[in-house]
C-alpha positions in Angstrom: -8.7 -15.3 -9.1 -12.4 -14.9 -9.4 -12.6 -17.3 -6.2 -10.6 -15.0 -4.2 -12.7 -12.1 -4.5 -15.1 -11.9 -1.7 -18.6 -11.5 -1.8 -19.5 -8.5 0.0 -21.1 -8.6 3.5 -24.6 -7.4 3.6 -25.2 -3.9 5.6 -28.0 -3.3 7.6 -28.2 0.6 7.3 -30.7 2.5 5.2 -31.1 1.4 1.2 -28.5 3.0 -1.4 -30.1 6.0 -3.0 -28.9 8.4 -5.9 -26.1 10.0 -3.5 -24.8 6.6 -2.9 -24.4 5.7 -6.5 -23.0 8.9 -7.4 -20.3 8.6 -4.9 -19.5 4.9 -6.4 -19.3 6.8 -9.9 -17.2 9.4 -8.9 -14.6 7.3 -7.2 -14.6 4.9 -10.5 -14.3 8.3 -12.2 -11.1 9.0 -10.6 -9.2 6.0 -11.8 -10.5 6.5 -15.7 -10.0 10.2 -15.5 -6.4 10.1 -14.2 -5.3 7.8 -17.1 -7.7 9.2 -20.0 -5.0 11.4 -21.5 -1.8 9.7 -20.4 -3.1 6.2 -22.3 -3.3 7.8 -25.7 -0.3 10.0 -25.5 1.8 7.2 -24.0 0.8 5.0 -26.7 1.6 7.9 -29.2 5.0 8.3 -27.7 5.9 4.6 -27.9 4.3 4.0 -31.5 4.9 7.5 -33.0 2.0 7.4 -35.3 -1.9 7.9 -34.6 -2.8 5.5 -36.9 -1.1 2.6 -34.9 -2.7 4.0 -31.9 -5.9 3.7 -33.6 -5.1 0.1 -34.3 -4.2 -1.0 -30.4 -7.6 0.6 -29.6 -9.3 -1.5 -32.3 -7.7 -4.7 -31.1 -8.7 -3.9 -27.4 -12.2 -3.0 -28.6 -12.5 -6.2 -30.0 -11.5 -8.3 -27.1 -13.5 -6.2 -24.8 -16.9 -6.9 -26.8 -16.8 -10.4 -26.6 -16.2 -9.9 -22.7 -19.2 -8.0 -22.8 -21.3 -11.1 -23.7 -19.5 -13.5 -21.2 -20.1 -10.9 -18.2 -23.8 -12.0 -17.9 -22.7 -15.6 -17.8 -20.3 -14.9 -15.2 -22.8 -13.0 -12.9 -25.1 -15.9 -13.1 -22.2 -18.5 -12.3 -20.3 -16.4 -9.4 -22.5 -13.7 -8.7 -22.8 -10.0 -9.2 -20.9 -9.3 -6.3 -17.6 -10.8 -7.5 -18.0 -9.7 -10.8 -18.0 -6.2 -9.6 -15.2 -7.1 -7.2 -13.0 -8.4 -10.2 -13.5 -5.1 -12.2 -12.7 -3.1 -9.4 -9.4 -5.5 -8.5 -8.5 -4.5 -12.2 -8.8 -1.0 -11.4 -6.2 -1.3 -9.1 -3.8 -3.5 -11.4 -4.0 -1.8 -15.0 -2.5 1.7 -14.1 0.6 -0.4 -12.7 1.0 -2.2 -15.8 1.0 1.0 -17.6 3.6 2.4 -15.3 6.4 0.0 -16.7 6.4 2.1 -19.9 6.7 -0.9 -22.3 4.9 -1.5 -25.3 3.7 -5.0 -23.6 2.7 -3.0 -20.5 0.5 -0.5 -22.2 -1.1 -3.3 -24.3 -1.8 -5.1 -21.0 -2.9 -2.0 -19.2 -5.3 -0.7 -21.9 -6.7 -4.3 -22.1 -7.3 -4.2 -17.9 -8.6 -0.9 -18.3 -11.2 -2.4 -21.0 -12.1 -5.6 -18.9 -12.6 -3.5 -15.5 -14.9 -1.2 -17.3 -17.1 -3.9 -18.7 -17.2 -5.4 -15.6 -18.0 -2.3 -13.2 -20.2 -0.7 -15.6 -22.8 -3.6 -16.4 -22.9 -4.7 -12.6 -23.3 -1.1 -11.5 -26.4 -0.7 -14.2 -28.1 -3.6 -12.4 -27.3 -2.2 -9.2 -28.7 1.3 -10.0 -32.2 -0.5 -11.5 -32.4 -2.4 -8.5 -32.1 0.2 -6.0 -33.6 3.6 -7.9 -37.0 4.1 -8.7 -37.6 4.6 -12.5 -39.4 7.9 -11.9 -36.5 8.9 -9.8 -33.9 8.4 -12.8 -34.0 11.9 -14.2 -32.8 13.0 -10.8 -30.2 10.2 -10.0 -28.5 10.0 -13.5 -27.7 13.8 -14.0 -26.6 13.6 -10.2 -23.9 11.1 -10.6 -22.8 12.6 -13.7 -22.5 16.1 -11.9 -20.4 14.5 -9.1 -17.8 12.7 -11.6 -17.7 16.1 -13.5 -15.9 17.3 -10.6 -13.0 14.7 -10.8 -13.0 14.8 -14.8 -12.6 18.3 -14.7 -9.1 17.9 -13.5 -8.2 14.6 -13.5 -7.1 14.3 -17.2 -4.5 17.5 -16.5 -3.3 16.2 -13.3 -2.5 12.7 -15.1 -0.6 14.1 -17.8 1.2 16.7 -15.1 2.3 14.2 -12.9 3.4 12.0 -15.7 5.5 14.9 -17.3 6.6 16.1 -13.9 7.7 12.7 -11.9 7.2 9.8 -14.6 5.3 6.9 -15.3 5.4 5.1 -12.1 4.4 8.1 -9.6 1.7 9.4 -12.2 0.2 5.9 -12.3 0.2 5.1 -8.4 -2.5 7.7 -7.7 -5.2 5.9 -10.1 -4.3 2.6 -8.7 -5.0 4.1 -5.2 -8.4 5.5 -5.9 -8.8 1.6 -7.5 -8.3 0.3 -4.4 -10.6 2.9 -2.7 -13.2 1.5 -5.3 -12.8 -2.0 -4.2 -13.0 -1.2 -0.5 -16.3 0.9 -0.6 -18.0 -1.6 -2.5 -17.0 -4.0 0.3 -18.3 -1.5 2.7 -21.7 -1.1 1.2 -22.3 -4.5 1.0 -24.8 -4.1 -2.0 -27.3 -7.3 -2.5 -29.2 -8.5 -5.7 -32.8 -7.5 -5.4 -34.0 -8.7 -8.8 -34.2 -12.6 -10.0 -32.9 -12.9 -13.2 -33.6 -15.6 -15.7 -30.3 -17.9 -16.6 -28.4 -15.7 -19.4 -28.7 -18.4 -21.9 -27.1 -18.5 -25.1 -25.5 -15.1 -26.1 -26.8 -15.0 -29.8 -30.2 -15.4 -28.2 -29.7 -12.6 -26.0 -28.4 -10.6 -28.7 -31.6 -11.8 -31.0 -33.9 -10.9 -27.9 -32.4 -7.6 -27.9 -32.8 -6.6 -31.2 -36.2 -7.6 -31.1 -37.1 -4.9 -28.8 -37.1 -1.4 -30.7 -36.5 0.5 -27.5 -33.8 -1.3 -26.4 -31.9 -1.0 -30.0 -32.6 2.7 -30.2 -31.4 3.4 -26.7 -28.5 1.2 -27.5 -27.9 3.5 -30.9 -28.1 6.8 -28.9 -25.4 5.4 -26.4 -22.9 4.3 -29.2 -23.1 8.1 -30.8 -22.4 9.9 -27.8 -19.7 7.1 -26.8 -18.2 7.4 -30.0 -17.9 11.4 -29.5 -16.1 11.2 -26.0 -13.8 8.7 -27.5 -12.6 11.3 -30.1 -12.8 13.8 -27.5 -10.3 12.3 -25.0 -8.1 10.2 -27.7 -8.2 12.5 -30.9 -8.1 15.9 -29.3 -5.1 15.7 -27.2 -3.0 14.2 -30.1 -4.5 16.9 -32.7 -2.9 19.4 -30.2 0.5 17.8 -29.9 0.5 17.3 -33.9 0.1 21.0 -34.0 3.1 21.7 -31.8 1.3 22.2 -28.4 2.6 20.4 -25.3 0.8 17.5 -24.3 -0.3 19.2 -21.0 -2.4 21.4 -23.4 -4.5 18.4 -24.9 -5.2 17.4 -21.3 -6.3 20.6 -20.1 -8.7 20.6 -23.1 -10.2 17.3 -22.4 -10.5 18.2 -18.7 -12.2 21.2 -19.6 -14.9 19.3 -21.9 -15.6 16.7 -19.4 -15.7 19.5 -16.8 -19.2 20.7 -18.3 -20.7 17.6 -16.9 -21.3 19.5 -13.8 -24.0 21.0 -15.8 -25.9 17.8 -16.5 -28.4 18.6 -13.4 -29.8 21.4 -15.7 -30.4 19.3 -18.6 -32.2 17.0 -16.1 -34.4 19.7 -15.4 -34.7 20.7 -19.2 -35.7 16.8 -19.7 -38.7 17.4 -16.9 -39.7 20.4 -18.9 -39.7 19.4 -22.4 -39.1 15.4 -22.6 -36.2 13.5 -22.9 -36.8 13.2 -26.8 -36.5 16.8 -27.5 -33.8 17.2 -25.4 -31.6 14.3 -26.4 -32.4 15.7 -30.4 -31.3 19.2 -29.3 -28.0 17.7 -27.7 -26.9 15.9 -30.8 -27.7 18.7 -32.9 -25.5 20.9 -31.0 -22.8 18.4 -30.7 -22.7 17.8 -34.4 -22.5 21.5 -34.9 -19.8 22.3 -32.6 -17.7 19.5 -33.9 -18.1 20.5 -37.6 -17.5 23.7 -37.0 -13.8 22.8 -35.2 -13.0 20.4 -38.1 -13.6 23.7 -40.7 -11.3 26.0 -38.7 -7.5 26.1 -39.0 -6.6 27.7 -35.6 -5.7 24.8 -33.3 -6.7 26.8 -30.3 -10.3 27.8 -31.8 -10.6 24.2 -32.9 -10.0 22.6 -29.3 -12.6 25.4 -28.2 -15.0 24.3 -30.1 -14.7 20.8 -28.9 -14.4 21.5 -25.5 -18.0 23.7 -25.8 -19.4 20.3 -27.4 -18.7 19.0 -24.1 -22.1 21.1 -22.9 -24.4 19.0 -24.7 -22.5 15.8 -24.4 -22.8 16.1 -20.8 -26.7 16.6 -21.5 -26.7 13.1 -23.6 -24.6 11.5 -20.3 -27.2 12.9 -18.2 -30.4 11.9 -19.7 -29.4 9.9 -23.1 -29.0 6.4 -20.6 -32.6 6.7 -19.2 -34.2 5.0 -22.4 -32.6 1.9 -21.9 -33.0 2.2 -17.7 -36.7 2.6 -18.5 -37.4 0.3 -21.0 -35.6 -2.8 -20.1 -37.9 -5.8 -18.3 -36.7 -6.4 -14.8 -36.4 -10.4 -15.5 -33.6 -10.0 -18.2 -31.6 -7.1 -16.6 -28.1 -9.0 -16.6 -29.0 -10.0 -20.2 -30.0 -7.0 -21.9 -27.7 -4.8 -19.6 -24.7 -6.9 -21.2 -25.7 -6.2 -24.5 -26.5 -2.6 -24.0 -22.9 -2.0 -22.8 -21.7 -3.4 -25.8 -22.2 0.3 -27.1 -18.7 1.3 -25.8 -16.7 -1.4 -27.4 -18.8 -1.5 -30.8 -18.0 2.5 -30.5 -14.4 1.8 -30.2 -14.2 -0.8 -32.4 -16.3 1.3 -35.4 -14.6 4.8 -34.7 -10.9 3.0 -34.5 -11.5 1.2 -38.0 -13.0 4.3 -39.8 -10.4 6.6 -37.8 -7.4 4.5 -39.2 -8.7 4.5 -42.5 -9.3 8.3 -42.5 -5.9 9.0 -41.0 -4.2 7.0 -44.0 -5.2 9.6 -46.2 -6.0 12.8 -44.1 -5.3 14.8 -41.0 -6.9 14.4 -37.6 -9.7 17.1 -38.6 -11.2 14.4 -40.8 -12.1 12.5 -37.4 -13.8 15.4 -36.2 -15.8 15.6 -39.6 -16.9 11.6 -39.0 -17.6 12.3 -35.3 -20.1 15.4 -36.3 -21.7 13.2 -39.1 -22.5 10.6 -36.3 -24.1 13.1 -34.1 -26.5 14.1 -37.1 -27.5 10.7 -38.1 -28.3 10.1 -33.8 -30.1 12.8 -33.8 -32.7 11.9 -36.7 -32.8 8.3 -35.4 -33.7 10.1 -31.8 -37.2 11.5 -33.2 -38.4 8.2 -32.7 -38.2 8.0 -28.8 -41.5 7.7 -27.3 -43.0 11.4 -26.9 -44.4 10.2 -23.9 -41.0 9.6 -22.3 
């Protein structure tokens, strides 16, 4: 299958810039946003228990974590373009697997979505580091999240609306179409590798090399904390509202509103330029922890949902500037290896949170998940104090 994916032809037009990568990210976001809320809701309908949903996410995260270590090897063997092409192809396929409405299709679709994310995110980061200068990251990173927010603002709600109004097949056809657009756009751009990297080597040796660099491990921890919060927002906020007796569309609207606040990420970029990335990241984590903890303390489901949605504002700030410490700290000659390990924050976040949440939900209701996510934010705020003051 991999060998059949063509390497994109070179494009002689002007080099891609921040707007190009923001456009790529927006197309990818369309696939993920349209399925983000449908996936946990359909899993809940099939299984009937939030704890079982957590266990499925746990299993998918384990498999995806292993995949993250394999991607740098795949890049060295078949090329970055083919790895991205594989991920883009899976963006076409996984919604169709989910459309079967069976437990087997659900698990296969969730696994395909996770593998697609591993392939596209790692290679996307490598292309960004090749084409965007470090001094321009404060502008380019918030820009792509702002453009992606236009999709995330209505994608989760639209996906659930189509699912309830027309059925699984019709609802999943749209994200599959956008997946095809991702692949065609990538082939059209003809991105090429500008940086020569050393062979990937042993994955265990790469992990050790990553851990030996404090700035990389700190950047990974920051990304881990924000990924855990977003996972809680996209999975457990809709389930919380459904458990409270609200229709599925209510949870989808809440998730859409939270992610829609990513539109304001360029504001955080300007704040980071004025006050520094370190202070901005700390402030975002503190605000995020406070809003999430408050949501766990109130009994009114609408007020709790509003507080989680409000947390999307500082969470968007973390998306906009929280990834910059890694992009600035990684050495050019080992980008594929370190990007592959850095990307594991998604799988480790899913793995860690799914395990913790599965235990909590065995004894408590969903607000306990909010408490755990808030505590993670406060812990990340403390660790963020060790970011270089000059950054």
